[in-house]
C-alpha positions as CSV (number, residue, x, y, z in Angstrom):
1,M,-21.6,-7.5,5.9
2,P,-21.9,-7.4,2.0
3,E,-20.7,-4.5,0.0
4,I,-23.1,-1.7,-0.6
5,P,-23.9,-0.1,-3.9
6,F,-22.7,3.4,-4.9
7,V,-25.2,6.1,-4.8
8,D,-26.3,7.6,-8.2
9,T,-23.5,10.0,-9.4
10,S,-25.1,10.9,-12.7
11,E,-25.4,14.5,-11.6
12,A,-21.8,15.9,-11.0
13,I,-21.6,17.6,-7.7
14,P,-18.3,19.3,-6.6
15,L,-16.8,17.9,-3.4
16,T,-14.0,19.1,-1.3
17,I,-12.2,16.1,0.4
18,L,-9.6,16.5,3.2
19,L,-7.0,13.7,3.0
20,S,-5.1,12.6,6.0
21,L,-1.8,12.6,3.9
22,A,0.9,15.1,3.0
23,P,0.5,16.7,-0.5
24,P,1.7,15.0,-3.6
25,D,5.4,15.3,-4.4
26,G,5.4,14.4,-8.1
27,T,6.2,10.7,-7.4
28,T,4.3,7.4,-7.6
29,R,3.1,7.6,-3.9
30,Y,-0.5,6.5,-3.4
31,V,-1.5,10.1,-2.7
32,D,-0.1,11.2,-5.9
33,Q,-1.9,8.7,-8.1
34,V,-5.3,9.1,-6.3
35,T,-5.3,12.9,-6.5
36,A,-4.1,12.9,-10.1
37,A,-6.8,10.6,-11.3
38,A,-9.6,12.2,-9.5
39,P,-12.4,13.6,-11.7
40,P,-12.6,17.5,-12.0
41,Q,-15.5,17.8,-9.5
42,V,-13.2,16.7,-6.6
43,S,-10.9,19.1,-4.9
44,F,-8.4,18.0,-2.2
45,R,-6.9,19.4,0.8
46,F,-4.0,18.0,2.8
47,F,-3.7,17.1,6.4
48,S,-2.8,19.7,9.0
49,W,-4.6,19.8,12.5
50,R,-5.5,23.3,11.7
51,E,-7.2,22.3,8.5
52,A,-8.9,19.2,10.1
53,L,-10.3,21.1,12.9
54,F,-11.1,24.5,11.3
55,G,-11.3,23.9,7.7
56,R,-14.4,23.3,5.5
57,Y,-14.7,20.1,3.7
58,D,-17.4,17.5,2.8
59,A,-15.5,14.4,3.8
60,F,-12.3,13.4,5.6
61,H,-10.5,10.4,4.0
62,V,-8.1,8.8,6.4
63,H,-5.3,6.3,5.4
64,W,-3.3,4.7,8.2
65,P,-5.0,6.5,11.1
66,E,-2.4,5.3,13.5
67,F,0.1,7.8,11.9
68,L,-2.0,10.7,13.2
69,I,-1.8,9.6,16.7
70,R,1.9,8.3,17.0
71,D,4.7,10.5,18.3
72,G,7.9,9.5,19.9
73,H,7.5,12.3,22.6
74,P,4.9,11.2,25.3
75,A,3.5,14.8,25.7
76,R,3.0,15.3,22.0
77,R,1.5,11.8,21.7
78,M,-1.1,12.6,24.4
79,A,-1.8,15.8,22.7
80,R,-2.4,13.9,19.3
81,L,-4.7,11.6,21.1
82,A,-6.8,14.4,22.4
83,L,-6.8,16.2,19.0
84,F,-7.8,12.9,17.2
85,R,-10.8,12.7,19.6
86,L,-11.8,16.3,18.9
87,L,-11.5,15.8,15.2
88,L,-14.0,12.9,15.4
89,A,-16.3,14.9,17.3
90,R,-15.9,17.8,15.0
91,L,-16.8,15.6,12.0
92,R,-20.2,14.8,13.6
93,L,-20.9,18.2,14.6
94,R,-20.3,19.6,11.1
95,G,-21.9,16.6,9.4
96,A,-18.8,15.9,7.4
97,A,-18.4,12.3,6.4
98,L,-15.5,9.9,7.5
99,V,-14.1,7.6,4.9
100,R,-11.4,5.0,5.8
101,T,-9.2,3.1,3.4
102,L,-8.3,-0.3,4.9
103,H,-4.7,-0.7,3.6
104,N,-3.9,-3.4,6.1
105,L,-5.8,-5.9,8.4
106,H,-4.0,-4.3,11.3
107,P,-1.1,-2.0,12.0
108,H,2.3,-3.6,11.0
109,E,3.7,-2.3,14.1
110,P,1.0,-2.4,16.9
111,G,0.4,0.5,19.3
112,D,-0.6,0.5,22.9
113,A,-4.0,0.3,24.5
114,F,-4.6,4.2,24.1
115,E,-3.9,4.0,20.4
116,Q,-6.1,0.8,20.0
117,R,-9.1,2.5,21.7
118,S,-8.6,5.6,19.4
119,L,-8.6,3.3,16.3
120,E,-11.7,1.4,17.5
121,R,-13.4,4.8,18.1
122,C,-12.4,5.8,14.5
123,D,-13.9,2.7,13.1
124,R,-17.2,3.4,15.0
125,H,-17.3,6.9,13.5
126,T,-16.5,5.9,9.9
127,D,-19.4,6.2,7.5
128,L,-17.6,4.2,4.6
129,F,-14.8,1.7,4.4
130,I,-12.8,1.2,1.2
131,R,-11.0,-2.1,1.1
132,L,-8.4,-2.6,-1.8
133,N,-9.2,-6.3,-2.3
134,A,-12.0,-8.6,-1.7
135,A,-10.1,-10.5,0.8
136,T,-10.5,-7.7,3.4
137,P,-13.1,-8.7,5.7
138,L,-16.0,-6.3,6.3
139,E,-17.6,-7.8,9.3
140,G,-19.9,-5.2,10.8
141,K,-18.6,-2.6,8.4
142,T,-20.2,-0.7,5.5
143,G,-17.9,-0.8,2.7
144,V,-17.0,-0.9,-1.0
145,T,-14.0,-2.4,-2.9
146,I,-11.8,-0.1,-5.1
147,L,-8.6,-2.1,-6.4
148,H,-5.3,-0.5,-5.9
149,G,-4.1,1.0,-9.2
150,H,-1.2,-0.2,-11.4
151,Y,1.8,1.9,-12.4
152,R,2.0,1.3,-16.0
153,G,2.9,4.5,-17.9
154,R,4.2,6.0,-14.7
155,Y,7.9,5.4,-15.4
156,R,10.0,6.8,-18.2
157,G,13.2,5.6,-19.8
158,V,12.7,1.9,-19.0
159,E,11.4,0.7,-22.4
160,G,13.7,-2.2,-23.9
161,L,15.6,-2.6,-20.6
162,A,16.6,-6.3,-20.1
163,F,16.9,-8.1,-16.9
164,E,20.2,-9.6,-15.6
165,P,20.0,-13.4,-15.2
166,G,20.5,-14.4,-11.6
167,R,19.6,-10.9,-10.2
168,I,17.3,-11.1,-7.1
169,L,15.9,-7.8,-5.8
170,Y,14.3,-6.6,-2.8
171,F,13.0,-3.0,-2.9
172,G,10.9,-0.8,-0.5
173,L,11.2,0.3,3.0
174,I,13.4,-2.1,5.2
175,K,11.6,-2.8,8.3
176,P,11.4,-5.7,10.6
177,Y,8.1,-7.1,9.5
178,K,9.2,-7.1,5.8
179,G,11.6,-10.1,6.3
180,V,14.7,-8.6,4.7
181,E,17.0,-10.2,7.4
182,R,15.5,-13.7,6.5
183,L,16.2,-13.0,2.7
184,L,19.7,-12.0,3.5
185,E,20.2,-15.2,5.6
186,V,18.7,-17.5,3.0
187,F,20.6,-16.0,0.3
188,R,24.1,-16.3,2.3
189,G,23.2,-19.9,2.6
190,M,23.2,-20.5,-1.2
191,S,26.6,-21.3,-2.8
192,D,25.3,-20.5,-6.3
193,A,28.0,-18.2,-7.6
194,D,25.8,-16.9,-10.5
195,L,23.2,-15.4,-8.3
196,R,23.3,-11.8,-7.0
197,L,21.0,-10.1,-4.4
198,R,20.3,-6.4,-4.6
199,V,18.6,-4.6,-1.7
200,V,17.2,-1.2,-2.3
201,G,15.3,1.0,0.1
202,K,15.5,3.1,3.4
203,P,16.3,0.9,6.4
204,S,14.9,1.6,10.0
205,G,16.8,1.4,13.2
206,S,19.7,-1.3,13.2
207,L,18.8,-2.9,9.9
208,R,21.1,-0.5,8.0
209,E,24.1,-2.0,9.9
210,L,22.9,-5.5,9.2
211,V,22.5,-5.0,5.4
212,E,25.9,-3.2,5.2
213,G,27.4,-6.1,7.1
214,Q,26.1,-8.6,4.8
215,C,27.3,-6.7,1.8
216,R,30.9,-6.6,3.2
217,D,30.7,-10.4,4.0
218,D,29.3,-11.5,0.6
219,P,30.3,-9.7,-2.6
220,R,27.2,-11.1,-4.3
221,I,25.1,-8.8,-2.2
222,T,24.8,-5.1,-2.9
223,A,22.6,-2.3,-1.6
224,R,21.4,1.1,-2.1
225,L,20.0,2.1,1.4
226,E,17.9,5.2,0.7
227,F,14.9,6.4,-1.0
228,V,15.6,6.4,-4.8
229,P,14.0,8.5,-7.4
230,D,11.2,6.8,-9.3
231,D,13.4,6.4,-12.5
232,V,16.2,4.8,-10.6
233,L,13.7,2.3,-8.9
234,A,12.2,1.4,-12.2
235,Q,15.7,0.6,-13.6
236,E,16.4,-1.5,-10.6
237,V,13.2,-3.4,-11.0
238,C,13.6,-4.0,-14.7
239,G,17.1,-5.2,-14.1
240,A,16.0,-8.0,-11.8
241,E,15.2,-11.6,-13.1
242,L,13.1,-12.0,-9.9
243,V,11.7,-9.6,-7.2
244,V,11.4,-11.1,-3.7
245,L,9.1,-9.4,-1.2
246,P,9.5,-11.8,1.7
247,Y,7.2,-10.1,4.1
248,R,6.2,-11.9,7.3
249,E,2.5,-11.0,6.4
250,M,1.3,-9.4,3.1
251,H,-2.2,-8.2,2.6
252,N,-1.8,-5.1,0.3
253,S,1.4,-4.1,-1.3
254,G,2.2,-1.3,-3.6
255,A,5.5,-2.8,-4.4
256,I,4.0,-5.9,-5.8
257,L,2.1,-4.0,-8.3
258,V,5.1,-1.9,-9.2
259,A,7.0,-5.2,-10.1
260,L,4.1,-6.4,-12.0
261,S,3.6,-3.1,-13.8
262,L,7.1,-3.3,-14.9
263,D,6.6,-6.9,-16.0
264,R,8.8,-8.5,-13.5
265,P,7.7,-11.8,-11.8
266,V,7.6,-11.8,-7.9
267,L,8.0,-14.3,-5.0
268,V,5.6,-13.2,-2.1
269,P,4.2,-15.2,0.9
270,R,1.0,-17.0,0.4
271,S,-2.1,-15.1,1.6
272,P,-5.7,-14.8,0.4
273,S,-5.1,-11.4,-1.3
274,N,-1.9,-12.5,-3.0
275,A,-3.8,-15.7,-4.2
276,M,-6.6,-13.5,-5.7
277,L,-4.1,-11.3,-7.3
278,A,-2.2,-14.2,-8.8
279,A,-5.4,-15.5,-10.4
280,E,-6.2,-11.9,-11.7
281,V,-2.8,-11.4,-13.4
282,G,-2.3,-14.8,-15.0
283,P,-0.1,-17.8,-14.5
284,G,3.6,-17.4,-13.8
285,W,3.8,-13.8,-12.5
286,I,3.1,-14.3,-8.8
287,N,4.9,-17.1,-7.0
288,M,4.0,-17.8,-3.3
289,F,5.7,-19.5,-0.5
290,E,4.3,-21.1,2.7
291,G,6.0,-20.5,6.1
292,E,9.5,-19.3,6.3
293,L,11.4,-18.5,3.2
294,T,14.2,-21.1,2.6
295,S,17.0,-21.6,-0.1
296,D,15.2,-24.3,-1.7
297,I,11.9,-22.1,-2.1
298,L,14.2,-19.4,-3.7
299,R,16.0,-21.7,-6.0
300,D,12.9,-23.4,-7.1
301,C,11.2,-20.2,-7.8
302,L,14.1,-19.1,-10.1
303,A,13.7,-22.4,-12.0
304,R,10.0,-21.9,-12.4
305,V,10.5,-18.4,-13.6
306,R,12.9,-19.5,-16.2
307,D,11.2,-22.7,-17.4
308,T,7.5,-22.0,-17.1
309,P,5.9,-20.0,-20.0
310,R,3.7,-16.9,-19.2
311,A,2.1,-14.1,-21.0
312,A,4.1,-11.2,-22.1
313,R,2.6,-9.0,-19.7
314,P,0.5,-9.6,-16.4
315,R,-3.2,-8.7,-16.6
316,L,-4.0,-5.4,-14.9
317,E,-7.1,-4.5,-16.5
318,G,-9.6,-2.7,-14.1
319,R,-6.7,-1.0,-12.4
320,D,-6.3,2.1,-14.4
321,W,-6.1,5.1,-12.1
322,S,-8.9,6.9,-14.0
323,V,-11.2,4.0,-12.9
324,V,-9.8,4.4,-9.4
325,G,-10.4,8.0,-9.2
326,D,-13.9,7.7,-10.5
327,L,-14.8,5.0,-8.0
328,H,-13.4,7.3,-5.2
329,Y,-15.7,10.1,-6.2
330,K,-18.6,7.6,-6.1
331,A,-17.4,6.5,-2.7
332,Y,-17.1,10.0,-1.3
333,R,-20.7,10.6,-2.6
334,T,-22.0,7.5,-1.0
335,A,-20.3,8.2,2.2
336,I,-21.9,11.6,2.5
337,A,-25.3,10.3,1.7
338,L,-24.9,7.8,4.5
339,R,-23.7,10.5,6.9
340,R,-26.9,12.6,6.1
341,Q,-29.2,9.6,6.3
342,E,-27.8,8.9,9.8
343,A,-28.1,12.4,10.9
344,A,-31.7,12.5,9.9
345,C,-32.5,9.2,11.6
346,P,-30.2,8.8,14.5
347,A,-30.3,5.4,16.3
């Protein structure tokens, strides 16, 4: 199904939007950028089950709906499933629109059949889908595209910082699907004494012990295994000659936009969305690999980064958060119009 046009928003109408996210905390999280860039006619509320079930709002904007359902305790999880179904019914009863941003093609860590049925029910109730790139399929869905914003101007104190030759960086949450174990294995297999690998981010499960063990065994590998403040993250990124994000699958990534916003080249898996982004930002900034990461791929990428001319900065026009905020307002207005239209003419 092709994208639909936005409704006319020349008349400014105030809206109250409930987000499925925690409130902003002053960092560069997605919720911070979306809310800060919204036009003044949009006011946001942030998720609690009480607010979702009893609050007054014009639209509910859900990101990663699986996180509303998941809980490690079976009884609490069943309660969340019941509350989620009740919420969907409440939205229809009150005439509030449901908007969903498609961050991924599917959850990175799949749930069971109960969760899958709940997500399918959520999709059936959704009035408007927002995709972050044109590679996200919209088969059978009513949707629009709003590109993920860049992070230029969000970091302070990095002007003039120079990268360290031979320094390779992975940053972000360290989870199994992100391929950090493979990066460590590949790097350990490289005898280049002038290379260093830096790993920055909070690990899950046994990955902390794995990374710490690799750091002990190879002095070229260092790590900071925790969430780091934005200013520290920016310094880590700017100090790297190459950022490597060796995900087993990549569709949308805020991390790649952080690196590009700080003018650092990246190595990422080939995917339709990464190919589109590579064409957008210009030659030399996004390097892609097929299949599994290998030492030859990593070494060849470093050579290309050093020897291939590229523009002073990647092109990120059209990704200003002011544009993103305005388009979200238009998306909310469009979803509300669709909800009212369906309510007036039920199938």
